[in-house]
C-alpha positions in Angstrom: -75.9 47.5 160.0 -75.1 46.3 163.5 -74.0 49.8 164.5 -77.4 51.2 163.3 -79.3 48.8 165.5 -77.2 49.8 168.5 -77.9 53.5 167.9 -81.6 52.8 167.4 -81.7 50.8 170.7 -79.9 53.6 172.5 -82.4 56.1 171.2 -85.3 54.0 172.3 -83.8 53.6 175.8 -83.2 57.3 176.1 -86.7 58.1 175.1 -88.1 55.6 177.6 -85.9 57.1 180.4 -86.8 60.7 179.5 -90.5 59.9 179.5 -90.1 58.5 183.1 -88.2 61.5 184.2 -90.6 64.0 182.8 -94.0 62.4 183.2 -96.2 64.3 185.6 -97.9 62.9 188.6 -101.6 63.3 189.1 -101.0 66.2 191.5 -98.6 67.9 189.1 -101.2 67.6 186.3 -103.8 69.3 188.5 -101.4 71.9 189.6 -100.4 72.6 185.9 -104.1 72.9 185.0 -104.6 75.3 187.9 -101.7 77.4 186.8 -102.9 77.5 183.3 -106.4 78.5 184.5 -104.9 81.3 186.6 -103.1 82.6 183.5 -106.3 82.5 181.5 -108.1 84.4 184.3 -105.4 87.0 184.5 -105.5 87.5 180.7 -109.3 87.5 180.6 -109.4 84.5 178.3 -112.9 83.2 179.3 -112.9 80.4 176.8 -109.7 79.0 178.2 -111.0 79.4 181.8 -114.1 77.5 180.9 -112.1 74.7 179.2 -110.9 73.5 182.6 -114.5 72.8 183.8 -116.9 69.9 183.2 -120.1 70.8 181.4 -122.1 70.2 184.6 -119.8 72.0 186.9 -121.2 73.5 190.1 -119.8 76.8 191.2 -120.6 78.6 194.4 -119.3 82.2 194.2 -117.7 84.1 197.0 -121.0 85.7 197.8 -122.9 82.4 197.9 -124.4 82.4 194.4 -124.8 78.9 193.1 -124.2 78.4 189.4 -125.2 75.1 187.8 -123.3 74.2 184.6 -120.6 75.7 182.4 -123.2 77.8 180.5 -124.5 79.4 183.6 -121.0 80.4 184.7 -120.3 81.8 181.2 -123.4 84.0 181.5 -122.4 85.1 185.0 -118.9 86.1 183.7 -120.5 87.9 180.7 -122.9 89.8 183.0 -119.9 91.0 185.0 -119.5 93.6 182.2 -116.3 95.4 181.6 -114.9 94.7 185.1 -111.1 94.2 185.1 -111.3 92.0 188.2 -109.5 88.7 188.0 -108.9 86.0 190.5 -105.8 83.9 191.2 -106.1 80.6 193.1 -103.2 79.3 195.1 -103.6 75.7 196.1 -101.9 74.5 199.2 -103.3 71.0 199.3 -104.3 68.5 196.6 -105.4 65.0 197.5 -105.9 62.5 194.6 -107.9 59.3 194.6 -106.5 57.5 191.5 -109.0 54.6 191.7 -112.0 56.9 191.6 -110.2 59.4 189.3 -111.2 62.3 191.6 -109.2 64.9 193.5 -109.8 67.5 196.1 -108.0 70.8 196.1 -108.1 73.6 198.6 -106.3 76.9 199.0 -106.8 80.6 199.0 -107.9 83.0 196.2 -107.1 86.6 195.7 -109.2 89.0 193.6 -107.3 91.8 191.8 -108.6 95.0 190.2 -105.6 96.4 188.2 -107.4 99.7 187.9 -107.3 100.2 191.7 -104.2 98.4 193.0 -101.5 95.8 192.4 -102.5 94.3 195.7 -105.6 92.0 196.1 -108.7 93.9 197.0 -110.7 90.8 198.1 -109.7 87.3 199.1 -110.9 84.1 200.7 -110.7 80.3 200.8 -111.7 77.9 198.1 -112.0 74.2 197.4 -112.4 72.3 194.2 -113.4 68.8 193.2 -111.6 67.5 190.1 -112.5 64.5 188.0 -110.4 62.8 185.4 -112.2 61.9 182.2 -110.5 60.8 178.9 -107.1 61.3 180.6 -107.7 65.0 181.4 -108.4 66.6 184.9 -111.3 69.0 185.0 -113.1 70.8 187.8 -116.5 69.2 188.6 -117.3 71.5 191.6 -115.8 74.6 193.2 -116.7 76.6 196.3 -115.4 80.1 197.0 -115.9 81.9 200.3 -115.1 85.6 200.6 -113.2 86.3 203.8 -111.7 89.8 203.4 -112.7 92.8 201.3 -110.6 95.9 201.2 
């Protein structure tokens, strides 16, 4: 019986230690969400793409079109027709305010058309405002600026 208690205690200690070793920081959580969002974009999984956004998200597209809300963005995507374009965001800075549960991300984005090239055919800069609600980081606002078109 005493040996069973020791083994149980060791298991609990190991679980506590492993949760500390593998728990993600706020920045890592946002980066993981961004990577998953990029995967969803590349595989044309629009439902997954939209799942990373708040319902009232504000999106300014690369050409300056302002879209208010997740539904407006979903319509915009659907109106894009059968385009094979997808966009990959590469964050090079994420700043988190844990007290306000908000974060700012900035980076570059590249637009790909696999029917034309393996190389990006358009790119630019972006920034995103993230908010953490119910323990999950979601994008509240995003701004894309087209810089180069090939």
